[in-house]
N, C-alpha and C positions, 0 to 999 in steps of 0.2 A: 341632346346626346352628343358628346364629344367623340369624334372618330376621325380617322384619316386612312388613306391608302397604305397598305403594308409596305414598308420601305423596300423590301427585296423585290416586290412587284414593280414599284416605281423604277428601281435601278435596272431591271430587265427591260422595261420599256425604253429607258434611256439608251441602253445598249443598242436596241433595235433601231431607235430613232437616229442615232449617230452612225448606224450601219457598221459599227465596230471598225472605226477609221484606222486605228492602229492596234497592234498587239499589245503595246505598252498600256494603252488606255483600258483595254479589256482586262489585263491582269490587275491593274490598279482598282478598277471597279469591282472585279470579282473578289479581291481581298477586302474591299470595303463592304461588299455584300455579306461576306463571311462574318465580318465583325458585327454587322447589323443583325444578322440572324442570331448570333450568340447573345447580343444584348437583348434580343426579343424572344428569348427562350420561353418566357411566360406569356400567356394570353389572357389579358385582364377582362376582355369582353365575354360574358357568359353565352352559352348556347341559347338562342332565342326560345327553344323548347322548354327551357328550365325557368323562364321568366313569366310572371303574371303581373299585369298592370291593372290597378283598380283606382281610378281617379288620380289623386295626387300621391298615391302609394304604389310602390313596386316591390315585388317579392321574387327572390331568386332561390330556387331549391338547389343547393350546392351538393348535398348528400342527404341520405335519409335522416341524418342527425343534425344537419346544419342548414339554416335558412338565413338569407340576407333580407333585411327589412328596411326599405328606404321610404322616406316621405319628404316631399319638396313642395314648398308653397306654390311654385310656378309649374309644377308637374314635370320638371326637367331633372334628369338623373345622369350620373356619371358612370362611364365604363372604363375610365382611366384607372391604372394601377395606383394604389396609395402606398405610403411608406410601409404599411402593414400588409395589405392584400394585393397580390400581383397576378394571380392566376385563377380566374373564375370560370374558364372554359373547361369544364369537367364533364365526364360522362353523365348524362341526365338520369337521375334516379327515378324509380317508379313512384308516381304520386298522382293524386286526384285533386281536381279543382271543382268547387261547388259554390254557386252564388244563389242565395235565396233571401228575399225580404231584406235587402240592404246589408246582408252579411256574406263575406267571402270566407270559405273554408278551404284550406289546403291540407291534405292528409298524406303522410308518407308511412312507411312501415314502422316509424318510431314516434312521430309527433303529429299533432293536429293543431293547425293555426286557425284562429278565428279573428276576423277584422270587420268592424262595422264601417262599411264603405262611405256612409253619408257624413261621417264625422271627420275631423281634421287630423292634426298632429297626433302621433302615437301617444296614448296614455293608457293607464290601467283601466280606463273605462271603455276603450274601443279595441284593444288588442290583447289577445292571450294566446298562449301556446301550451298545450297539454302533452304530457309524456310521463312515462313510468320511471320511478327511481326506487330501487330496493323493494319492488313489488307494490309500490303505492303510487297513485296518480298525483302528479305535481302540475299545478297551473302557474306557468310563468306569466308575469305581466310587467310592463315597464315600471321601474322603480323597485322591484323586488330585490332585496339584499341577498348577496351571495355570502352566507355566514360561515361556511365551512371550507373556504378556499385553502388549498394546500400550498399556496404562495408560489412565487417564481424566483426572481432575482432582483438585483439592484445595480445601479450604474458602477459603483466602485466600493472597495473596502479600504480606501485610503484612511489612514489614521486609526483603523479599528484594532482594538485589543480584545478579541473574543467575538461575540455575535454582532452582526450589523444592527443598527438602530431599527431598520425597517426594510422589509422586502416587499416589492410590488406583487400584486396578484398574478397568479398564473392561470393557464387554461384549465388546469385540473383542480377539481373541487369535489369534496364528499357530498355536496349538494346534488351532484349528478348533472350539473349544467354550468355554463358560463357564458356571459354576454360580453362581447367586445364592442364598445361604442367607437366607431371609426369616423364619427361625424365631423370632427375637427382635424382629422389627420390630413396633412397635405397630400397632394397627388403628384404623380409623374406625368409629364407631357409625353407625346408620342414621337419625339424627335429621334434622330439616329443615335444620339447618346441621351437616353431619357433623362429629363431634368425636372427638378422639383418645382412645384407651383402651388399657390394657395388654392383652396377649394372655392369654386364659384357658388353663387346662390346666397340666399338669405337664411342662414342657420338651418341647413337641411339635416335630416336625421339619416344616419347610415349605421344600422345595427346588425351584428352577426351573432346569432344565438346558436350555441353548441349544446346539444342535449344528448348525453352519452351514458347516463346511469353510472355504472362503475367501469365501463369499458374505456379505460384511460388511454390505452395504446391506440385504439381506433380514433379517439378524439384527437390525439396528436397527429395521426395520419391525415385526418381531415384538415387540421390546422395547417400542416405543412404542404398539403396539396393546394390549398388556397393562398397561403402566405408565402409559398416558395419553399423549396427543399432546404434542409440544413446543409450548409456548405460541407464539401468533402475535402479535407486538408490533403496536401501532398504527403507522400509516405514518410519523407524525412522528418516531418513535424512530430512523429511519434517517437523519435529518438530523444537523446538528452540535449538540453539547451543550457548554455553557460551565459550568465548575465550577472553583472555587478556594476554599481554606480562607482566608477573609479577611473582615474586618468591612466588608462592603459595606453601603451605605445605599441607600435608595430613589433618591436623586439620582444616586449613582454608577452604579447599574444603568441608569438612564435615559441617562446619559452614555455608558456602555459600549455600549449598543445603538446610540446615535448614531455611535460609532466604527466599529462593525461596518458600519453603513450607508455611512458616509463612505468606508470602504476597500473597499466592494463585496465584503464577506464574508458569506455566508449563515449563518443561525442559527435553531434551532428550540426548544432546551430550555435553561432556566436551572436549574441545580442549585445551590441555596442551602445552604451549609454551616451549621453549628450556630449561627452568629452571628445567625441570624434570631430566635432566642428569647433570653429573659433568661438571662444566664449570670454576671452580676456584680451582687450586692446587698450592702449593708454587712454583713449577717449572714453572708455567705459567707466572711468573712475575720476573722482574729484575728492581731493583730500583723503584718499584712501577708501572712500565710500563708493560702492557701485551705483551708477546713475541709471535713470530711466531712459529708454530709447524713445524714438518718435511715436511709437505706438503706446507708450505709457507702461511698458513692461520692463522688467529688469534687463539691462543691456547684457547680451550674450546668452540669455535663456533660449532664444530662438537662434538657429543657425543652419546654414546650408553650404558652408565652405569648409573644406577639410582643414584641420589643425595640422599644419605641416611640421610643427615642432614634434608632434607625436607620431605623425604619419608622413614622413618626407616624400614618399611616393605612393599615394593611395592606390594607383593603378597596379603597381607591383605587389602591394599588400593584398589586394583583392585577387590578383592572379594566383598568389600563393594560397589563399583560402580555397579557391576553386581547385587548385591542384591537390589540396588536402581533402577534397570532397566535403568541405565545410560550407554551410549556408550562412550568409551574413545578413544581419538585420540591424538597421541604424535607427536611433531614437530621433524623434521630431517633436519640438514644441513650437508649432507654427504660428502662434498668436501674433507675433510682431511683424508678420509679413516679410517682405524682402527689404532689408535695410541697405543703405547705400554702400556699406563696406563688403557686401556679399559679391562674390565673383560673378554671379548670375544677374546682378542688379542692372547693369546697363541694358542688356537685351530685354529683361523683364520689364523695365521701366518703359522702354520704347514700345513694347507690345501693348502696354496698358495706357499709352498716350501720355506718359510723364517724361519730361525732359531730363535725361540722366544728369545733366549739368546742374540741375536744381537741387540734387541730392535729397529730394523728397522721397520718402520710403513708399513702397507699394503696399497698401493696406491689405490685410488678409481677409478675404471674403469667399469662403468655399461655396456659397450658394450662387455666386456670380459665375456663370458659365464661362465667360471670357477669361476671368481670372483663373479659374480652375484649369481650363485648357492650357493656358500659357504656363501656369504653375507646374503642371505635369510635363509639358513638352520642353520647357526651357530650364527648369530648375531640377526636377527630380529624375527625368528620363536619362539625362547625361550621366548622373551618378549611378543609376541602375545599369546603364550600358557598360560602365567600368567594372561591374561585378557585384553590386549590391542586390540581394535577392528579394527582400521585402522590408517594410517599414513598421516601426513601433510608433504609433500615433499617440504620443503621450499628452493628449489634450487635457488641460487642467484649468482652463480659463472660463469663458462665458458659457452661460447655459441656454442662450438663444441666438438666433440669427436674424437677418433682415426679413426673412419670410416667416410669418406667424405660424407657430406650430412645429417649426423645424428646429430641432436641437442639433448643435454642431457635432455631437458625438456620433450619432447614427449617420449623419450626412458625410462626415469625413470618412467613415467606414465605407459608405456606399461609393463615394467618388474614387477612393483608392482601389477598392475591390473591383469596381466596374472598369476602371482604367486598365487594370491588369487583364481583365476579361477581353477588353477591346484590342489590347496588344496581342493577345492570344499566343504568347511565347511560352509561358509556364502556367501552371494551375494557380489561380489567385490565392493570396494569403496575406492577411493583415494581422496586426497585433494591437488591440485597443480595448477600451472599456465598452460596457454594454450601453446601447443607445435607445433601448425600448423595444416594443414588439416589432418584429420584422428584422431585427438585428441578427437573428439566427442565420440569415443568408450570408452574412459577412463575418467570417471567423478568422482569427482566434481572439478570445477575450483576455485582457490583462486586468487582474482583480485589484491592483493597487498596492499601496505601501502599508502593509500590516505591521503590527508590532511582533517582536520576537517573544513568544510566550506560549505556554501550554494551552491557554485559553484560545489563542488564535488558531493553533493547530486543531484543537478539538472542534472548532466551528466549521472548518473548511470541508470535511467530507459531507456534512449535511447541506451546506451552502451549495456545493457543486452538484450534488444529486438533485437538489430542489430546482436548480436552474433548468433542468430538463423539462420542467413544467411550462417553460416558454420556448423550448427548443434550443436554448443556448448551452449546448453540450460540450463546449471546448474552452472552459475557463482555464487559464494558466495562472497559477499562484506563485508568489515569491516563496519558493521552497526554502525553509529555514527562517522565514520572516525577514522584514526589511529594516526595521529600525528599533531602537531601544536597547535593552540589555543584550549581552552576548549570547545568553542561553547556554545550556549545557550540552555536552557531547551526546547524552541520551536524548535530549529534545531534538537535536539535529538528525540523529539517526532515525528516530521515529518519523520525522518530517520527510526524510528521504524515502522511507518505506511507504508512507502514504502517497508521496509524489509518484512513485513507480506505478501505483494503481489509481492515478488520477488521469484526466484526459491528456494533459500536456505536462511534461516533466522538465521544469525549468527552475534551477537554483538562482537566488538573487539576494542581494543585500546592499545597504548603503555603503559609503566609503569609510565609515567609522572603523578604526583599527581593531575594535573588539569583535568585529564580525568576520568570520572565516567560512568560506563555502567550498574550499578544496577539501575533499573528503580525506585525502592522505595526510592532511595537517592535524588530524584528530588521533587519539590513541589507537594503537594497532588493532585492538579488538573491534572498536567502532568502525575503523576504516574497512576492515575485512567484511563486516556485516553490510556496510553501505555499498561497497563494490559488488558484493553478491546481489544486492538490490538492483544496481545498475545493469548487471548482466541478465538478471531476470527480466527487466524491462525490454532489453534488446531481444531476448529470446522470444518474447511475446509479440513482437512487431507484426508478424503475419496475422495473429489473432486480432490485434488492435485495428489493423487495416481492414480486415474482414468485417469487423463490427462497425467501422466507419462507413463501409458501403451499406450495411444494414440500416444505420442511422439515416443515411441519404435516402434510402428507399422508404423507410417506415416512419421517420420522424421521432423515433425512440433513441435517445442518446445512449452512448455506451455506458456512462455512469448515470444510473437512474434509480429512483427510490424503489424499495421493495414492493410498495403497493401497486406498482404497474403490473407486476406478475401475479400478485396475490391480493387483489382489491377487496375481497370479502373477508380476509383474515385480519382481525384486529391487531395481532402481533406485528403485522407488516407496517404499522404506523407507530410502533412503540419504541423502537431503537433507532434514533435519528441518524446515527453515523454508519449504520449498516446499509449497504446498497448492493445492487446488482452491477457487475462489471462485465457488460456484454450479456449474451444470452446464457452462458454456461458457467460463469463464475460469480460468486458472492463474496464480498469483502467486508470486513469489520475491523478497520485499522485501529491499532493501539494509539490512543491520543492522550494518555495520562501517564505520569511517571511511575516507576516501580517504587513501592513504599520502602522506607528504611527497614532493614532486616529481612528483605525479601529478594528473590532473584527473578520474580515473574509478576506479571499483572494478571489478576483474575478478570476475565472478560466474558460478559454475558452476550450470547448470540441466540437469535431465534432461527431454528432450522425448519423451513417449510417441509411439507410432506415429501416422502421419498428418502433416498439415501444420499449422503454428501461425503465427499472425500476432503478432509482437512489437510492441506498440502504441507504445512510446517511439521506436523507430527505423523503424517501418513495414516491418520485415523479414518476408518469408515464409520460414519455416524448415522443413526436413524433419525429421521426428521419428525415433524409434527410436535415439536417441543422446544422449550428454551433450555440451553445448557450454559454452564459456566466452566471455562477452561483456562488454565494458567498459560501465559505466553511469555517467554523470555525475550531479552532484547533482540535476539537473532531471529525471532519469529514474526511472520506477518500472517494474521488469521485470514486465510483464503480458502473458501469452500467451493469445491467443484461438483457440479451436478453428476449424478450417476449416469454412466454411459456416455458422458461428453467426450468429444474428440477435439483436442486443442491443437491447432497448428502452431508450430514454432520454427525458429531458424537456428542454425549453428552460430557459434560465437563470432562476432564481427566487431570492428571498430566504428563503422559507419553503417547506417541502414542500407545504403546502396553500394556497399563495398563489393559485393559479388551477388550473382543470381541466387535465388532461393533453391539451392541444391547442395545437399539433400534437403528435402522437406521433412521436418520432424513432426510426427503425429503421436500425441500422447492419448492413448485410449484408456479412459478411466473405468473402474469397475462398474458394471451394469449390464443388464440383459441386452439392450440395444442402444445404438448411438448413430448419429449422422452428422456430417459436416458438408457444407457447400462453400468451398474456399474460393474467394474472389481475388483476382489479380489483374493488374493493368500496368501501364508504363510508369505510374507513380507520381508524375509531376507535370501533367498536361491535361487538356480538356478532351482528349480523344475518347475518353470513356463515355462521354455524352453522345458519341457517334458509334456506340456499341463496340469500341475497341477494348475488349476485356475478355477474360476467360473465367469459367467456373470449373472447379474440380470437385466432384461429389465423392465423398468417402462414407462408407457405412460399416458398422460393426455389429456383430451378433454373437451372443454367447449361448451355447447350448451345452448344458452340463459343464464339463471342464474344458470344452473346446471353444476357442475364440476364432471367429472368421471375419477378416477385414478385407473389404473390396474397395479398391481405388479405381473409379470409373475413368474412361477416356475423357480428356479435357474437352470442354464445350466452348466454342468461340475462339477468338484470336486477337492478337495485338502485335504491333511491331516489336521485335526483339524478344518475344516470348520464348521460353524454353521448349524445345521440341523433344528433349529427353531429360530424364530426371531420376535421381535415386531417392530412396525414402528411408527414414529411420523410424520404426514403430516402437513406441515405448508402452509398457503395460505396468503402471504403478500398482503396488500392493499385490504382487504375484509371486508364486513359487517358481523356481527354475523349471522350464517346460521339459517335457519328455520327448517332444518332437516338434519341429518347425518346418513347414513347407511354403515355398513361394512359387506360385503358378504350378503346383503339383510336384515340385522338385524339393527333396529334402536338403536342408542347409545345416551345416555343422556348428557346433559350439566353438567359440574362439575367446580366449582370455583378452585379446586385444580387438578393439572395434575394427572391422573391415568388411567391405561389401561381400555379400553372399554368406554371411555368418550371423550368429546371434551370441550375445553375451549377457552377463547378469551383473547389475550394480547392487552389491550387497548392502551398502549403507542405505540405499533407497528401496530395497526389496523390489527391484524393477527389472523386468525382462526387456532387453533391447534387441531389435531385429534390424539388420542392415540390408535393405533390399537393393540389389544391384541396379544401376542406371538402366532405364528402359524408355522407349518412346512414350511420350505423354498421350499419344493417340491410342494406346493400347491399355487394356484392363490389367490390373495387378491384383492377384488374389493371394492372401496370406492366411494360412491356417496354423494355429498354435494349440498344441495339446498340452494342457497343464495336468499335473498329478491330481488325484482324487482327494485333495485336502481342502479343508474349510478355509477360504480366503480370510475370514474374520480373525484367524489366528495371527495374521500379520498386522492387524490393525494397531496402530500406535507404536509399533516396534521401531519405525524409522525415527520417531522423536526420542524414544528411550535411548537408542544408541547415540544419537546426537547429544543428548543431555549428559549421558555418562562420559562421553568424550570431553565435553566441556568441564565436567566435574573433575576428571582426571587431570586436565590442564590446570584447573584451579588448585587441586590437591598438591601438585608439584611446586606451586608457588607459596605454599603455607606449611606450617609445622605439621608433621605427621609421624607418629611413632610406629614404624613398621613392626617392631617387636610386639607391641600390644595390639595393633590393629592391622591385620594383614590386608594389603591393597591388591592382592592378586586377582580376586574376582572382579574388582573394579577395572583393573587394567585389561583383563580378558574381555569384559563386556564392551569396553570402549573400542575394542578391535573386532567386535562380533561380525560386523559387516564384511570386513576383509577376510576373516576366517571362513565366513560363509562362502565367499567366492572360491576359496581354496578347496572347499568340501561340498560341492553342489549336490552330490549324490546322497549326502546325509543331512540335507537341509531340514527335512521334517523332524529328524531326531534333535537337531540343534535347536529348532524352534520350540519343540516340546519341553526342552530343558531350560528354556530362556527364563521362564517365570521364576523357577526356584533359584536360579543363579542371580536374577535381579533382586529377589528378596534377601538372599545371602549378602549381597553387596549393600543393600539397604540396612541390614542389621549392623554391619560394620560402621556405616556412616551414622546410624542412630547412636551407636555406642560412643564413638569419638565426639559426636556433637554435644554430649553431656559434659565432657571435660574441656573441649575446645570449641567455644561458642561460635567461632568463625564458620564452622561447618553447619550450624543450625539452620540458616536460611536455605541452603541447598538441600538439606534433609527434608525440610518441610515441603519443598517443591517436588523432590524426587519421589516422595512417598505417595504422591497422588497417582503414580503409575504402578505402585506395588500393592501387595496385599499382606502387609505385616501389621501386627497389632502394635498399638502405642505402648510404650513402656508404662508399667504401673508406677504409682508413686506412694511412698510412705506418707502416712497421715501426719507424722511429726518429723521435723528436721533434726530434733535433738536426740542424740543417741548416747551421750555420755551422762551417767547417773552420778549424783553426789555421794550416795551411800548405799542405795538399795542393791540387792543381789538379783532382783527380778525386774525385767523390762517388759512393758506392754508394746506389742507390735500390731499396727493397724495399717491397712492399705486404703487408698482412695480408688474406688471402683470406677471404670470408664466404660460407659455404654454396656454392651452385652458381652464384652471380653471376660474371660475367666482367668483367675490368677492362681498360679502354682508356685509353691515355695519350698525351700529347704532351710534347716537351721544348723547344719553341720559343715557349711562351707562348700558343699558340692553343687554342681550345676543343676538347676531344676529342669524338668521336662514335663510333658503332659501326664506322666505317670507319677509325678511328685504329689505332695499333699495339696489338695484343693482348698483355697482360701474361701471360708464362708463367713467368719467373724473374727474379731480381735482375739489375740492369744498372748500368752506370756512365755518368755524364754529366760533361762538362768544365764546371767552374765558371767564372763564374757561370751558372746555368741555372734556369729556372722549369719545374717539372714539374707538369702538370695531369692529373687522372685522373677517370674516372667508373666507376661499377659499373652493369652492365646485367643484367637477368634473362636466364637461359638461354633462356626462352621468351618469351611475351607479357609486356607490362608496360613501364613507363617507366624509363629510366635515372635514376640518382641525379643530384643536383646535383654541381657540380665541386668537387673538393678541389685545393688548390694549395700547393706548397712551393717556395721559392727556396733553392737550394744555392749557397753563396758562401764566399769566403775572409774570415774575420772581420777580417783586418788590411788588406784592400783593398776593403771594402764601401762602402756609402753612409754617409758621416760625418753624425752628428747632434749638435746641441747643444741641451740642454733648459734652459729658463729658467722662473722663477717670477715671477708678477706679474699684476696686474689691469689690463687695458687695454680700450679700446673700438675700437682700431685697432692695426695692426702697429707696434710701437715700432722705434726704431733699435737693433737688437740688438747693433751693434758697440760701443755704449756700456754694455752690460750684461754681467754675469758669469754664465756658465752654472752650473747646479747639477749638471749631469751631461753627460758626453760619451761617445760610443761609435760603434759601427757597426751598421747595420740592413740587412736584405736588400732592403727596399722601403719604401713610404710607409704601410704598415699601422701605425696608431697603437697597436694592441694589442701590437706587437713591442717597444715601449719602455715601461718602467715609469714611470708618472706619475700625478699626481692627476687627478681627473675634471674639475676646474674650475681656471681662473686659471693657465694655463701657456702657454708658447710653444715652438716648435721651429724650428730652422733645419737644413735638409738640404743637403749639398754632395756632388756626385758627377758622373758622366758618363753619357750615354746613347749607345748605339751606333746610329748612323743607317745603315740597310742600303744605301742608295743615294741619289744626288743627287735632290732633288725638293722639292716643297712638302709640308709636314706640318702637321696641325692638332692642337693641344694643348688638353686639357680639364682644368680644375680644378673639382672640386665640394668645398665645405667648409662646415663649421659650427664656428666662426665664420669669421674672415677669413683670406685667403691671398694670396700673390703668387708668380708663377713667373718665373724669370730663365733665359733661354737665351743662351749665349755672353756672359754677364754683362750682358745687356740685358733690361729688364723686358718680358715678353711678355703676361702676364695679370695684371690687378689685380682681385682678388675680395675686397677688404678690407672691414672693418666688422663690426658685430654683425648677424648674420642667421642664418636657418635653413640647412638643407643646400641650397645653391644652386650651380648649375654655370655657369661661363663658359668661352669658348673663344677661340682666336686662331690665325691661320695664319702660318707662317714658312717661308722657303726655306733648306734646309740641305744641306750637302755630306756625302757618305759618310764615316763614321768616328766617332770619339769626340767628343762635343760636351759642354762643361761645362753643368751644370744646378744651379740653386740654388732652393730652395723655402722660403719663410718662412710660418709658420702660427701663429695664436693661438686659444685657446679660453677664453671667459669662463665661461658656465654654461649649463645646460639642454641637454644633448646635445652630442655631438662627432661629427665625421666628416671624413674626408679621402680623396679619390679623385683620382688623376692618370692620365690616359689620353692616347693619341695615335693618329692614323690618317693614311693617305694614300690617293691614288687607287688604289694597289695593295695596300693593307693595311687590313683592317677595324679598327674602333676596338677597342683592346686596352689593358690596364693597362700603364703605363710601367714598364719593368724596367730599373733603373740597371745599368750595366756595372761600372765600377771607381771 
């Protein structure tokens, strides 16, 4: 058994022995002891009460579900930490031991182990462990395959375009168990800076069996109890990171930060790629070709000396980044060791016993403790002292080291991370690839150089969530992709949206000119969407940091698969990209493009039991089912659990810009909710010494009253807030009738200010601004809402947003206001603002919302038939309405060659009913019900609508004129450019024919520079006065009985004029002249009388 005296005990004895000769010695030794204690946080030797030795076998009961099983030919066992397992001294679980007739039995509450003591090495003949999985007994034996493993992660995604070739196994399996064979894993020694060493002995067995059924979360808790806690990153790590492989200079970085500020985009971390160091010297090249260095690598790939051409004064540059509250990370490719041209070479060479005059390089060997110590102290620490905060360990070379079983990835991670621990200045943070089991202790992960593609984006949510199965919960991806094609603005926007709801939010790309990662360099619409995503990320930092603490405590990563929370639900395994984002949010990012002819992506999501609030649309959704919802480019499908209380922060440029004051608490719809908010100093290890606080918040809804209680803070840490204000938000709520804070009524205010409440109409959200109060006191807020059904507001947030988007789209495209009134659309797009102006009539406004929405939809439905640019928007918006689809005529041909009768037939759609008229009037539900095909005498105009069988609005009108082609309305088409109607009698037409009416779409023509002359008759039903109307873009003239009645000539937009005339019953000759120059076209001819409503003019013969 390998053991030694605890280092801190040895140091204390040393202090006593030396009799504390000097204060200086005492302080030095105390600091050393502190470092040692930190390095030895874990206790690898198990409690003897948990250990059972039987011959050459040893068993350690680590939890009711985990047992360590060792066999050694010489009967010697190790208590040293391994690269995987570092902490075996855990509370001893209840178990029994029984030895009978050469068999050892160990029984816990979960499993029963049997071992035949007279036999040797563990085999399926002498060792078995029984436990229950899904209600059935399972007998595990050595060699049993784990066939339903849910996988873990892989070292890197370098070069990947889509899924990785293979993922390693994870701890979590639907088999209900997993075995980790630690037999060949190297060990740590017990020195002051624990160092790796090969395992002693002759092929010993060291097995850890995890038996957990489907209790995946407990399995991960067991794993991280034994293998060490998942690292807790500093708070700034949850902000935005900027990274790009490009030769940035000091000046360019300053300009870049100015651009971030100018465009109101927050930022926290600069990751500076390899161009920070010298990479091109004359001796690196021969005949224009880069040469190999003494280590056999490309000269300049490794570097530790600042490039003074780009950074003339690194110290001043780093001083500036610190003043800007930006953290700086530098890239390292250390494989070439310390070459003679490095500034640190002379001192490093001396320390390693190499004569600097020899110009022999210092080889890189991270497993050599002497080298690692000097490397840190002489090469990296001076750079850190100047202001570098952490390192990007971009190791891409060898897969092994001089010590068998030690791969350089995990050991680089360990050395750098533990070096920061030992310095104890800031909380450790590294940036590197995954090195295998145990690497969860050293975060953050760099996933490598992926391709720019939808396939890469589509894979990353699944890949990231699945890595939680080995505790590697902080993957950082190249948001936007690293290499290959430029990608589209849509792809980058979706990647940003996914990045916001990923563990670490870092954009990156190679230096290729086609790659752009500045969001403001994209089209305005994309930029605004991406900036909103950035702001959402920063608002969520308190939530993210709170979940990081939960990850540290439980082993459950913030981004984790659905099956952790719902292991018995088959649906939890069915949508790979859907995942939990902490304990209260569920995310299903859009990772595929919007199809041509659409404005949204239809996304399938599984909703577990309960109610969920979808944040993009403001919809309250019932769980226990799969749903499909359309999401536009501006939407991120995020579903919040009912009753959740989400902590957020006000708008900031940096995560540490100011204290969290006020604390924003979003209280989501639900009967009850609770939050335990964690806070600490953010960037040191004092939290391990209980320097942190918890603030408990509870909410309860009784009837229409919500009661939120913020309890006094528990705990303390240096610099904590002793007083704080709060902003409580209630999504999907009506304006309240009363609000009290600690029993005192507070008034409404249209402007946010402490001691008042306001209402955000576009979000349907009540906001309460609680005045600052000591954090040591309780705050009680009661909100009385009106007695209205909250479900009435469900989805309205999205509808308003989408109508605003449509209104903006409408203004950029052709729209005929005369034919299609936009007023309902314009009004709905401002519904939220109008609601804020009229809070007392909110219920009335909401009650009328559905009809107004359907009216707007009818308008959009109508125009989408003639202007196809609106069709995609209509198809999307109708999913939020309840109007019937337009019916369709069964035939497109309406002009007859000779018959006087026409057959009319409609295509029926679903259960909708069709109503029609044949006299040109507008149909209603009281019009003729269509049951079968019928005939009309031509000419005739047939109008029809479709109406739902139950509730809902009827469709817009479809219309078709049935006529005889040889006796219809004659037209002559002319080509020319005019600014007023010419004398068509002196011109030669380019086409002649017959048309059923004045619809310009019925005649084939160019869109600009043409004229038309129509000649025909109108059937006047009886003697009397008639008013005729012409609306046109551009000019038109109407002649009745060969007399000019209306002059609407000239270049103008769609403008209507009218005139009255007395006519006798019967056929009256009509002539219409029209011309169109450019920019839109339109023509409408209508008439009315005191006995006839205004209707389209239908020529007779």
